[in-house]
N, C-alpha and C positions, 0 to 999 in steps of 0.2 A: 504494500500500500504506500504510494508515494507521499500521501499526506503525513503518514507516520514518520517518514524520512525528513519531511520539512519540520515537523515538531521536534524531532531529535536535533535537527540543526539549530533550533532555537536554544536548546539546552547546551549545545556545544559552544556557540559563539557568544560574545558579549553583546548585550542588547542595547548598543549605543543609539539605535534608531528610535527607541521608545521614550517619549517624553510626556506621556499621558499622566495626569494626576488622578489617582483613585483613592478612595477611602472606604472603610467599613465602620459604621458607627456602633454596631452591636458588640457586646462583650463576648469574647470567645474563650473557651477552655483551652489551656495550653496543652500541646502534645509534644512529648519529648521525642526528638529524632536523633539517631546515632549513625550518621553517614560514615561510610568506609574511609579510613585514613591509612595510607601506606607510608613506609619510610625506607630509604636507602642510606646505609651508613658507609662512609668512604673517608679514609684517612682521619678518623676521629671526629668527623663532622656528619651532620644528618641533613637529608633533604626529604621533606614530607610532601605527599601528594594528596590533594583533596579534590574530588569531583564537584564541580560547581552546579548549582541550580539557580538560574537567574530570575525566576519568578516562583514565589512560595506562598502557601497559605499563611495568613497572619498568626495562626495558632501554633506554628512549628517553632520549637525551641531546639536549636542545634549547636549554638556556639557556647561551648563550655568544656570543662575537663581537659582531655588530651588535645583536642583541636585548639582550644584557647591557649593552652600552654605552648604548643608547638608553634603556633602562628605568632604569638607575642614575643617569643624567644628567638625568632628568626632574624638573621642579619639582612636578608634580602627576600622580598616577596616577588614572585614571578607569575604573571598572568599570560594569557594568550597574546594580548597586545598591551603595550605600555600606554595606558590611557592618560598617564601623567606627563607624557611628552609635551613640552610647551608648543610644539608645532602640530599637535594632534588635530586640533580643530580644522586647520588648513588642510591637513592630509585627508581627514574624513570627507570634507567638502569635495576635494578633488576626486576621491574614489567613488563617492556617491554620484557625481556627475557622470562618471564612466560606467558604473554598474547598476545604477538605479533607474536612470532615464533611458528610454528607447532612443536609437539613433535618430538624428534629425530627419524629418520627413515621414517617420513611422509613428503609428499610434496603436493602442490596443485594438481599436476598431479595424485596423488594417492587418493585424497579425492573428486575431482570434476569429473563430467561426461565429456566426450571428448569435446562436443560442448561448454560447459561453460568454460572449460579450455582454448580452442582456443580463445574464445571471450575475456577472461580475459587477456591473454597474448598480444592480439592485442591492447586492450585499454591501457594496461600498457606501451606498446611501443609507441603508438601514443599520449597518453595523458600525461603520466609521463616521457616519454623518458627513460624508464627503461627496460633493457634487461631481458629476461626470468630468467636468473640465479639469478638476484638480488631480484626477488619477489616470486620465486618458493616455498620458505619455509615460507611465511607469512600466518598467519591465515586469513581465508576468510573475517571476519569482518573488519580486519585492512586494507586489500587491498581495500575493499569497501569504507572504511573511506578515504583512500588516493585518490581514484577516485573522491569522492564527494567534498573533500576539494579543490583539484586542479581545478575541474570543476567550483566550485563556484568562485574561484579567476579569472578564465578566463571569467566569466560573468561580471567582474568589481568590485568584492568585494575585500577588502584588510584588512590584519590584522593590519596595521599601525594606522588607525584612529579608531580602535575598542574600545569598552568600557573598556576592560581590559588594553589595551596598554596606553590609556589616563590616567587611574587611577594609573597605575604603575609608570608613569613619576612623578606624584605628590608625591607618596609615597617615591620614591628615593630622591626627593628634600627636603621633610620635615621630613623624618625619622619617619614616623607614625607607630604605632604598627600594625602588621598584624597577622591574624590567619586564620585557615581553619576549615571547618565543618567536613571534612573527610580526611582519609589518601589516598595516591596515590593508595594503594592496593584496597581500597573501590571503588575508581574512575575507575580504570582500569577493575576491575572484572565485572562491570555493563554490559559491552559489551563483554569483553574478556573472561568472564566466561560462556558465553552462549554455550549451547551444539551445536555440529557440524551441526545438521539439521537446527537450527535457523540461524547459520552463513551462511550456503549455501543458504538459502532463501533470506537473506539480499543481498548477492553478486549477485544472479541471478536477483533480482528485481532492484538493482542498475544499472546493465548493461542494463536492459530494459528501465529504466526511465531517463538516463542521458540527453537525448535530451529535456526532459520536465523541466529541472532544472531552467532555467531563469524565466519561468512563476510562478513556485512554490515559488522561492526565492522572487520574487516581492510581492507575497501575504504575506509572512512572514514579510518582511520589512515594508510594508504598515501598517500592523496590529501593529507592534512595534512602528513605527513612530507616529501613531495616538493615541496610548494608548487605543485602543479599546479592553476592557477586553473580551468581548464576542468573537470577532474575533481572539484575541490572543489564547483563549482556543480552538477555532475551528482549527486554523492553527498549533498550537504547541502540542495539547494534544489529541483531539478527535480521530484522525486517529490512534494514537499510541495504543489506547484502543483496537483496533481490533486484536492486538497481545498481549494477556494477559501476557505472559512470559516477553516480553520486557518492557511492561508498568510497571509491578511490579518491575523489576530489575532497570530500569532507573529512575523511578520517585517515586513510592509509598514507596518502601523499604528505599530509601535514605532520602526521606522527613521525614519519621518516625524517622530515626536515627538522623536527624538534630535537631529535636524539643528540646530534653533535652540540647543540646549544646547551642542552641539559648536562652533557658530559663536561663541558667547560665550566659550568656553574658548580658541579659536584667536585671538580678538581680544585676549586678555590678553597681557601682555608676559612670557611664560614658555614653557617647553618642556613638552609634555604626552605622556603615554603612555596610550593607550586600549586596554583589554583587554575584548573582548566575544566572544560566541559566534561561531565561524567563519561560520556561515550568514548573519550580518548583514553580512559583508564581501564576499560573492561573489554572483554572479547579477545579473540585470537590475534588481532592485529593492533592491540593496545600499545601505547607508548611504553607501558611498564613491561609488557612481554618483549618488546624490542630491546629494552635496556637489559632485561634478564638474559636475552640471547647473547649479549655482549659481555656477560660475566658478572653483572651486578646482582647482589642478593637483595631481594625485596621482601619486606615483612609487613604484615597487617598489624597496625597499632590499635585499630578500633574497627 
């Protein structure tokens, strides 16, 4: 199911696109979550790995105990992208112009069949509150992305208690060193660089599966909360393998590129804390498995 692959992509990458403000006024009962935490010890120093969730229910309590200790004791925090780069805003704008908008002279009406176009415009109006003119030049993958993000938020998920948001608050407070495993160009091209036929498949499947979103999101969240590696791989990775082009672009290619960056970080005389999308840390082609194949010993801390 291509829609599931898109949802997984949302949990893989940083949601710098999303600037919606959402709130829940009702009081919620807190739920303890114990996501998986891995560590590699090298030359007397430790590098921890945590799978990120970019949108969480407000009731999830996950930051504490071993995660809190490892994170706040790290000399360097590593994300997929260094969003603290002073040039990041400019770089994001450049990449979005390249990967978010259709080429000049094209529009969704010219690349979509009539039925898919009408459905897309209806969902854009009802779900995003966006008129046709404001979305008509978006690439299909990005419109799908927006549909999925807003749909997830409407199920009760929120960027404010997310893994990334919590850690960014600490980073700003303590002025900890931050770095990234890839550039914004690498990040954006994983989906934005897909050929049009793949993007159209993503959009059509997203339109078909939006109603199934709550059930699927619950499955992902339960797997993450319980740190069930087998279920995490099933929920985050296995279905993506059915689309080899996306699987290669979103996971395998990027994981391979990260390995030498991580090795350099682990060779430094410091403790590191790596925060990447959960899908990068589970399954047969995970970055952890790639590091293990190079001789590193990986242990589960939580």
